[in-house]
C-alpha positions as semicolon CSV with decimal commas, in nm:
position;residue;x (nm);y (nm);z (nm)
1;M;-0,022;-0,004;-0,015
2;S;0,150;0,333;-0,068
3;I;0,184;0,638;0,181
4;T;0,018;0,932;0,114
5;K;0,243;1,201;-0,002
6;L;0,205;1,599;0,186
7;I;0,385;1,834;0,084
8;R;0,437;2,182;0,274
9;I;0,510;2,499;0,112
10;T;0,605;2,851;0,293
11;T;0,792;3,155;0,112
12;V;1,082;3,146;0,333
13;P;1,180;2,871;0,596
14;I;1,213;3,042;0,919
15;S;0,790;2,955;0,858
16;L;0,893;2,595;0,848
17;D;1,128;2,593;1,121
18;K;0,934;2,884;1,380
19;L;0,509;2,893;1,251
20;L;0,552;2,566;1,180
21;E;0,783;2,420;1,447
22;G;0,767;2,014;1,532
23;Q;0,427;1,998;1,254
24;L;0,616;1,796;0,970
25;A;0,793;1,582;1,207
26;F;0,464;1,499;1,341
27;M;0,305;1,466;0,986
28;K;0,596;1,255;0,908
29;E;0,414;0,979;1,166
30;H;0,131;0,918;0,901
31;Y;0,224;1,101;0,568
32;E;0,511;1,162;0,318
33;V;0,589;1,448;0,411
34;T;0,827;1,700;0,156
35;A;0,905;2,060;0,238
36;V;0,884;2,362;-0,011
37;S;1,066;2,681;0,058
38;S;1,308;2,916;-0,100
39;Q;1,700;3,014;0,076
40;E;1,844;2,636;-0,004
41;E;2,057;2,664;0,273
42;E;1,871;2,730;0,558
43;L;1,573;2,527;0,369
44;K;1,823;2,219;0,400
45;R;1,888;2,298;0,710
46;V;1,506;2,309;0,851
47;A;1,417;2,016;0,685
48;S;1,708;1,801;0,846
49;K;1,606;1,950;1,155
50;Q;1,196;1,811;1,092
51;G;1,352;1,514;0,914
52;V;1,169;1,527;0,640
53;P;1,326;1,547;0,290
54;Y;1,317;1,914;0,068
55;F;1,240;2,104;-0,248
56;F;1,441;2,419;-0,334
57;L;1,186;2,656;-0,464
58;P;1,286;3,023;-0,541
59;L;1,036;3,269;-0,404
60;T;1,065;3,633;-0,334
61;R;0,860;3,810;-0,074
62;K;0,780;4,133;-0,329
63;I;0,555;4,171;-0,641
64;T;0,795;4,036;-0,914
65;P;0,588;3,885;-1,187
66;I;0,859;3,638;-1,425
67;Q;1,041;3,526;-1,094
68;D;0,749;3,409;-1,002
69;L;0,577;3,278;-1,316
70;K;0,908;3,070;-1,338
71;A;0,910;2,904;-0,994
72;V;0,505;2,791;-1,066
73;Y;0,695;2,590;-1,355
74;R;0,913;2,474;-1,152
75;L;0,675;2,313;-0,916
76;Y;0,474;2,240;-1,154
77;K;0,676;1,974;-1,293
78;F;0,807;1,850;-0,960
79;L;0,419;1,814;-0,855
80;K;0,367;1,639;-1,177
81;K;0,698;1,358;-1,123
82;E;0,601;1,329;-0,736
83;K;0,194;1,339;-0,765
84;P;0,129;1,408;-0,408
85;E;-0,222;1,381;-0,234
86;I;-0,179;1,686;0,003
87;V;-0,023;2,047;-0,120
88;H;-0,080;2,252;0,185
89;T;0,059;2,643;0,185
90;H;0,110;2,904;0,382
91;T;0,197;3,251;0,377
92;P;0,066;3,484;0,098
93;K;0,377;3,399;-0,171
94;A;0,371;3,021;-0,140
95;G;0,012;3,026;-0,137
96;I;-0,082;3,183;-0,468
97;V;0,258;2,994;-0,641
98;G;0,190;2,653;-0,484
99;M;-0,230;2,680;-0,547
100;L;-0,166;2,762;-0,890
101;A;0,142;2,515;-0,976
102;A;-0,083;2,208;-0,763
103;R;-0,418;2,297;-0,993
104;L;-0,252;2,292;-1,295
105;A;-0,055;1,921;-1,184
106;G;-0,395;1,782;-1,129
107;V;-0,348;1,751;-0,712
108;P;-0,645;1,660;-0,530
109;L;-0,664;1,864;-0,235
110;R;-0,492;2,145;-0,247
111;L;-0,505;2,337;0,105
112;H;-0,375;2,700;0,176
113;T;-0,370;2,852;0,523
114;V;-0,401;3,227;0,578
115;A;-0,222;3,375;0,890
116;G;-0,306;3,708;0,853
117;L;-0,343;3,936;0,511
118;P;-0,106;4,218;0,446
119;L;-0,353;4,364;0,155
120;L;-0,571;4,488;0,435
121;E;-0,234;4,748;0,460
122;A;-0,204;4,837;0,120
123;T;-0,387;5,086;-0,125
124;G;-0,467;5,181;-0,453
125;A;-0,293;4,986;-0,752
126;K;-0,147;4,749;-0,489
127;R;-0,424;4,660;-0,298
128;K;-0,582;4,554;-0,614
129;I;-0,357;4,357;-0,723
130;L;-0,329;4,209;-0,396
131;D;-0,732;4,136;-0,395
132;V;-0,662;3,941;-0,733
133;V;-0,381;3,723;-0,601
134;E;-0,561;3,658;-0,288
135;K;-0,895;3,555;-0,496
136;L;-0,703;3,314;-0,711
137;T;-0,499;3,153;-0,467
138;Y;-0,851;3,050;-0,289
139;R;-0,993;2,933;-0,649
140;C;-0,687;2,683;-0,701
141;A;-0,788;2,569;-0,330
142;T;-0,993;2,353;-0,218
143;K;-0,978;2,414;0,122
144;V;-0,878;2,758;0,277
145;Y;-0,788;2,741;0,654
146;P;-0,802;3,128;0,823
147;N;-0,616;3,086;1,140
148;A;-0,829;3,256;1,356
149;Q;-1,222;3,340;1,371
150;G;-1,185;3,687;1,307
151;L;-0,961;3,606;0,978
152;K;-1,234;3,409;0,891
153;T;-1,501;3,686;0,893
154;I;-1,283;3,929;0,761
155;I;-1,237;3,663;0,454
156;E;-1,610;3,633;0,469
157;A;-1,688;3,983;0,470
158;L;-1,404;4,027;0,115
159;N;-1,605;3,806;-0,027
160;F;-1,274;3,672;-0,139
161;T;-1,442;3,272;-0,122
162;K;-1,754;3,070;-0,065
163;N;-1,793;2,996;0,251
164;T;-1,816;2,623;0,246
165;K;-1,458;2,637;0,143
166;L;-1,360;2,796;0,462
167;K;-1,288;2,649;0,795
168;V;-1,115;2,707;1,104
169;I;-0,879;2,403;1,288
170;G;-0,962;2,395;1,639
171;K;-0,974;2,728;1,824
172;G;-0,691;2,871;1,619
173;S;-0,372;2,876;1,534
174;S;-0,148;2,736;1,271
175;N;0,078;2,574;1,542
176;G;-0,046;2,603;1,843
177;I;0,196;2,629;2,149
178;D;0,400;2,387;2,353
179;T;0,340;2,441;2,697
180;T;0,629;2,259;2,850
181;Y;0,853;2,433;2,658
182;F;0,714;2,781;2,702
183;S;0,660;2,764;3,060
184;P;0,664;2,996;3,428
185;D;0,865;2,751;3,540
186;Y;1,126;2,769;3,254
187;E;1,513;2,845;3,518
188;S;1,811;2,914;3,304
189;S;2,140;3,120;3,371
190;D;2,016;3,310;3,065
191;M;1,821;3,521;3,249
192;V;2,075;3,645;3,447
193;D;2,318;3,685;3,097
194;V;2,004;3,895;2,967
195;A;2,050;4,115;3,225
196;K;2,455;4,148;3,199
197;K;2,414;4,120;2,866
198;L;2,209;4,463;2,744
199;H;2,271;4,614;3,073
200;I;1,945;4,637;3,209
201;S;1,844;4,671;3,509
202;Q;1,620;4,356;3,713
203;S;1,451;4,567;3,942
204;D;1,313;4,776;3,639
205;F;0,910;4,698;3,475
206;T;1,033;4,575;3,151
207;F;0,780;4,561;2,845
208;I;0,871;4,341;2,565
209;L;0,791;4,270;2,198
210;V;0,865;4,045;2,023
211;G;0,865;3,963;1,622
212;R;1,029;4,197;1,317
213;L;1,105;4,542;1,397
214;V;0,871;4,693;1,076
215;G;0,581;4,967;1,079
216;D;0,264;4,722;1,072
217;K;0,391;4,566;1,398
218;G;0,251;4,905;1,541
219;V;0,650;4,935;1,659
220;N;0,625;5,321;1,575
221;E;0,337;5,372;1,800
222;L;0,500;5,142;2,103
223;V;0,808;5,366;2,084
224;K;0,649;5,696;2,088
225;A;0,435;5,564;2,390
226;F;0,704;5,446;2,607
227;V;0,942;5,724;2,602
228;T;0,620;5,918;2,742
229;V;0,566;5,608;2,982
230;Q;0,939;5,613;3,093
231;E;0,927;6,006;3,189
232;K;0,651;5,944;3,422
233;H;0,787;5,560;3,539
234;P;1,216;5,572;3,530
235;E;1,255;5,213;3,613
236;T;1,115;5,116;3,281
237;S;1,224;4,969;3,043
238;L;1,181;4,837;2,646
239;L;1,301;4,558;2,504
240;L;1,259;4,470;2,132
241;V;1,360;4,127;2,086
242;G;1,391;4,097;1,672
243;P;1,552;4,193;1,390
244;L;1,505;4,531;1,227
245;E;1,404;4,497;0,837
246;E;1,445;4,788;0,603
247;E;1,361;4,685;0,298
248;L;1,021;4,579;0,343
249;D;0,827;4,810;0,546
250;P;1,053;4,985;0,771
251;L;1,034;5,195;1,090
252;M;1,021;5,555;1,059
253;P;1,364;5,795;1,052
254;S;1,287;5,905;1,417
255;T;1,167;5,595;1,565
256;Q;1,498;5,409;1,450
257;Q;1,688;5,694;1,607
258;T;1,502;5,689;1,946
259;I;1,544;5,333;1,940
260;K;1,938;5,381;1,893
261;T;1,932;5,667;2,155
262;H;1,760;5,621;2,453
263;S;1,883;5,489;2,737
264;K;1,600;5,283;2,869
265;I;1,535;5,096;2,545
266;Y;1,742;4,778;2,402
267;T;1,765;4,570;2,107
268;T;1,847;4,185;2,049
269;G;1,860;4,121;1,737
270;Y;1,720;3,769;1,562
271;V;1,722;3,525;1,880
272;D;1,698;3,120;1,836
273;D;1,560;3,081;2,206
274;V;1,300;3,399;2,309
275;R;1,223;3,236;2,647
276;P;1,556;3,412;2,866
277;Y;1,407;3,755;2,724
278;F;1,012;3,598;2,769
279;A;1,101;3,563;3,164
280;F;1,352;3,832;3,238
281;A;0,999;4,056;3,152
282;K;0,715;4,182;3,318
283;A;0,467;4,211;3,035
284;L;0,430;4,146;2,600
285;T;0,357;4,485;2,411
286;F;0,216;4,379;2,084
287;P;0,049;4,644;1,902
288;S;-0,002;4,460;1,589
289;Y;-0,177;4,627;1,277
290;R;-0,282;4,295;1,140
291;E;-0,220;3,934;1,237
292;G;-0,320;3,595;1,141
293;F;-0,321;3,449;1,509
294;P;0,029;3,563;1,652
295;N;0,240;3,301;1,828
296;V;0,412;3,564;2,008
297;V;0,122;3,668;2,206
298;L;0,045;3,253;2,240
299;Q;0,401;3,259;2,384
300;A;0,373;3,515;2,630
301;G;0,103;3,361;2,820
302;A;0,225;3,048;2,794
303;M;0,505;3,172;3,033
304;G;0,289;3,349;3,270
305;L;0,323;3,711;3,088
306;P;-0,023;3,957;3,040
307;S;-0,017;4,116;2,714
308;I;-0,168;4,464;2,584
309;V;-0,240;4,386;2,219
310;S;-0,394;4,609;1,967
311;D;-0,777;4,507;1,911
312;I;-0,746;4,295;1,614
313;N;-0,832;3,945;1,495
314;G;-0,621;3,699;1,631
315;C;-0,525;3,914;1,955
316;N;-0,890;3,994;2,099
317;E;-0,924;3,616;2,079
318;I;-0,660;3,517;2,308
319;I;-0,655;3,793;2,510
320;V;-0,959;3,875;2,743
321;N;-0,967;4,256;2,854
322;N;-0,889;4,322;3,226
323;H;-0,852;3,883;3,263
324;N;-0,539;3,821;3,087
325;G;-0,428;4,112;2,927
326;L;-0,570;4,462;2,791
327;I;-0,709;4,546;2,437
328;V;-0,567;4,871;2,283
329;P;-0,743;5,011;1,971
330;V;-0,491;5,001;1,710
331;K;-0,236;5,233;1,586
332;S;-0,331;5,449;1,904
333;S;0,006;5,539;2,108
334;S;-0,193;5,722;2,323
335;A;-0,414;5,438;2,430
336;L;-0,041;5,198;2,461
337;E;0,086;5,476;2,661
338;V;-0,286;5,435;2,912
339;A;-0,249;5,065;2,906
340;M;0,125;5,055;2,959
341;C;0,109;5,303;3,325
342;K;-0,222;5,040;3,418
343;L;-0,011;4,755;3,413
344;I;0,308;4,979;3,635
345;E;0,045;5,108;3,855
346;D;-0,205;4,896;3,935
347;K;-0,057;4,610;4,089
348;V;-0,437;4,419;4,157
349;L;-0,478;4,421;3,783
350;Y;-0,133;4,293;3,691
351;D;-0,120;4,037;3,941
352;R;-0,507;3,913;3,796
353;T;-0,406;3,959;3,399
354;K;-0,072;3,744;3,502
355;A;-0,255;3,470;3,698
356;N;-0,464;3,436;3,433
357;A;-0,256;3,445;3,116
358;R;-0,147;3,074;3,083
359;S;-0,467;2,942;3,159
360;V;-0,591;3,051;2,860
361;I;-0,304;2,926;2,636
362;T;-0,345;2,559;2,831
363;D;-0,696;2,542;2,816
364;S;-0,735;2,610;2,424
365;Y;-0,443;2,588;2,227
366;E;-0,197;2,328;2,318
367;R;0,074;2,266;2,028
368;K;-0,001;1,899;2,049
369;E;-0,419;1,911;2,013
370;I;-0,376;2,168;1,678
371;W;-0,151;1,865;1,535
372;Q;-0,395;1,616;1,584
373;A;-0,716;1,843;1,495
374;L;-0,502;1,879;1,125
375;L;-0,486;1,542;1,113
376;E;-0,825;1,462;1,118
377;E;-0,890;1,735;0,846
378;Y;-0,627;1,561;0,633
379;R;-0,813;1,197;0,711
380;E;-1,151;1,301;0,643
381;L;-1,037;1,506;0,356
382;L;-0,847;1,176;0,237
383;N;-1,114;0,971;0,277
384;S;-1,376;1,222;0,129
385;L;-1,173;1,114;-0,173
386;K;-1,181;0,756;-0,204
387;T;-1,544;0,771;-0,189
388;K;-1,598;1,003;-0,489
389;K;-1,342;0,721;-0,702
390;K;-1,558;0,503;-0,573
């Protein structure tokens, strides 16, 4: 009996490594899994880590029609040769290239996970192009999985596809959270090293943001709010954990300058293990403009941190205002300032939101439960396929 072939595709390998951490290794126990992405050397490392073979596909994160068509053709030839039963894509560029190539190659189950809609921040001609691309991706797919209920509602409102194609796996999230790995019980000498390495006071009330340092993560508003908060509360720090990206959606020059010169703002660049930084911090600040279902908020909650998040889908599904964190309007530095001051000044509020943070995650977003729910979805689709063939 032949083993079902499953192809998982992302635009860049870091998505396979971080956003889908462990998932391909789990699925390998049930199917013949191949990882497909760009950046060949990094892809090779990630595939080896998850114990699966890989196929290198040159993909870009920008709008590059000629390169994208070449990628579609290259992937089409690979799929015709491999004849997989399932192709499952993540991220916008991998979605359009993967779904189009899979449909042309006659792959029966073409699945696409939506973990955010960058087009929501686009305007003019770019927005029109992205709308067309998104609709075409969904048209080529046999099933589309928004990873949050709010995201599903947005897709329905935009009329990108028929409702019967849409489904949220479990209660949301593309990969859930390993609550034994992200735990308040985490202890490491790295926690002390954070203070020593960054020269940051352990007695400070430290807010943390984990993610790419770009405009649509709300970093401009966060830095502006923090400057005012720190003037009111001198023993406050802001820890920015993630790479500064200057190609796509760069920060305002004034924000970059403040980050470089402010004595209480600390940066780390990209780090492989964020737990020492969560363990060091007092609260997560995550004022993103758009998300699917943010892993960072899950990670922080699992480690017992309350979160201040923007009122967008995903974030407002994980955080219940005044229960395990605070919700603020999107793109509002003044609202962020008020919320940050609340957590510093109101000890009862801080203790309550901190006490509730982990249970919200463990009750609904355990990683293995998300994996099992997706596995059951694959099995149901494969069974339906067999039934149709009879």
